[in-house]
C-alpha positions as CSV (number, residue, x, y, z in Angstrom):
1,H,88.3,132.9,-35.6
2,T,86.7,134.5,-32.6
3,S,88.6,137.1,-30.6
4,E,88.9,134.5,-27.8
5,S,90.5,131.9,-30.1
6,K,92.8,134.6,-31.6
7,A,94.0,135.5,-28.0
8,K,94.7,131.8,-27.3
9,I,96.7,131.4,-30.5
10,S,98.6,134.6,-29.8
11,A,99.4,133.5,-26.3
12,A,100.6,130.1,-27.5
13,N,102.9,131.7,-30.1
14,K,104.5,134.3,-27.8
15,G,108.3,134.1,-27.7
16,K,108.5,131.6,-30.5
17,L,110.5,132.4,-33.6
18,P,109.1,131.5,-37.0
19,W,110.7,128.6,-38.8
20,N,112.3,130.9,-41.4
21,A,113.6,133.6,-39.1
22,G,117.2,134.6,-40.0
23,K,117.3,132.4,-43.1
24,Q,118.2,133.9,-46.5
25,H,117.3,132.9,-50.0
26,S,120.1,131.3,-52.0
27,E,121.3,133.0,-55.1
28,E,119.6,130.4,-57.2
29,T,116.3,131.0,-55.5
30,K,116.6,134.8,-55.9
31,R,117.3,134.3,-59.6
32,R,114.2,132.1,-60.0
33,I,112.0,134.5,-58.1
34,A,113.3,137.4,-60.3
35,E,112.7,135.4,-63.4
36,K,109.2,134.3,-62.5
37,T,108.4,137.9,-61.5
38,R,109.5,139.2,-64.9
39,E,107.5,136.5,-66.6
40,S,104.4,137.4,-64.6
41,I,104.7,141.1,-65.4
42,M,105.2,140.4,-69.1
43,K,102.2,138.1,-69.1
44,K,100.0,140.8,-67.5
45,K,101.2,143.3,-70.1
46,L,100.4,141.0,-72.9
47,E,96.9,140.3,-71.6
48,K,96.2,144.0,-71.2
49,A,97.5,144.7,-74.7
50,A,95.3,141.9,-76.1
51,Q,92.3,143.2,-74.2
52,M,92.8,146.7,-75.7
53,G,93.5,145.3,-79.2
54,M,97.1,146.5,-79.3
55,T,100.5,145.1,-79.7
56,L,102.9,145.2,-76.7
57,E,104.9,147.9,-78.4
58,E,101.8,150.0,-79.0
59,L,100.7,149.6,-75.4
60,E,104.1,150.7,-74.1
61,N,104.1,153.7,-76.3
62,S,100.6,154.6,-75.2
63,S,101.5,154.3,-71.6
64,K,104.7,156.4,-72.0
65,K,102.6,159.1,-73.8
66,T,100.0,159.0,-71.0
67,K,102.8,159.2,-68.4
68,V,104.4,162.2,-70.1
69,E,101.0,163.9,-70.4
70,K,100.2,163.4,-66.7
71,H,103.7,164.8,-65.8
72,N,103.2,167.8,-67.9
73,A,99.7,168.3,-66.5
74,T,101.1,168.4,-63.0
75,L,103.4,171.2,-64.1
76,K,100.3,173.1,-65.4
77,G,98.3,172.7,-62.2
78,G,97.1,169.1,-62.4
79,L,95.0,168.9,-65.6
80,T,95.7,167.4,-69.0
81,E,94.7,169.2,-72.1
82,E,91.6,167.0,-72.4
83,G,90.6,167.8,-68.8
84,R,91.1,171.5,-69.3
85,K,89.0,171.4,-72.5
86,K,86.2,169.5,-70.6
87,I,86.1,172.2,-67.9
88,S,86.2,175.0,-70.5
89,D,83.3,173.5,-72.4
90,S,81.3,172.9,-69.2
91,M,81.8,176.5,-68.1
92,K,80.9,177.9,-71.6
93,R,77.6,175.9,-71.4
94,R,76.9,177.2,-67.9
95,W,77.5,180.8,-68.9
96,Q,75.0,180.3,-71.8
97,A,72.3,179.4,-69.2
98,P,70.4,182.6,-68.2
99,D,69.8,181.6,-64.6
100,Y,73.6,181.0,-64.0
101,K,74.5,184.7,-64.5
102,E,72.1,185.9,-61.9
């Protein structure tokens, strides 16, 4: 839409309440929404596990391990052991270069 048409739409809708204003979902609808949301999340997890060649249990254990490692890394200043090793190796290579020391 152009800005002119947007302004016309906005002016036409000023003061009008949406059709669902003040309405609440029934308990049945809330239950169905929750159920479908859980199904969708599980489907995405299964797809990710299949893509990585893992079972769902292996994927969850892996993600828990990663989460713990990241948490521990924040306590150490924001780096995982792997990240610290990469930086260390990089600095060792730099110090081996004769022009870096100058």
